[in-house]
Steps between C-alpha positions, in 0.01 A plus 500: 500500500470251213511656153359244258538754215881481536627260228804404712283376788464122503394271779429132544394265773709187545357197678780293654261281696128532575558700819779735389489760224721793418443823313781554251592811300769544236675830581774703334767672708794677331416333168501144641199272550429335836222288646336645812283269712271549799426166669299325624199684371262473674715511813433412863693725735805581289593557137836477326634706212775389262668675207670213315855554378528853637833603650433808709666774299247734656246477783148383420200492730153353498236746617183344646158669494156420640174535304470870582842567342667563834859379507529247782863399468821497296722195450857568387623212283835349605803470271356179352171673410299333778278626781196401704230660712293373793135606468272541799189553290307303240361638176606647169823702478700660222875516449742706293863410428685834503852617420602687818736740316240661276160364613434323169233230532624190313222255598168500680233252591255375757530240774240338721528407867284219640 
């Protein structure tokens, strides 16, 4: 899911306070750069996704996977580039930010539930 050989893939972890972190990717959609965040990470119960500055010209979704690679859910981002998901399980999960029109993966990462 995560291709570290891809030169366009960048990720960082931002610590806003000792108990709340976010995973942040810089993504390119239609030639424009955006910041995509998954927060808090680690999460307890629910996680939020935000694509900063994105006006929904096209639908985007976050696909969620468990450790076996099985897709467990899809979260369609709203017109402001936001969405959230309520987890019932704890553990390590993976996500992909996908353009719904053509299936292009524009970001991916991992999130942890406590």
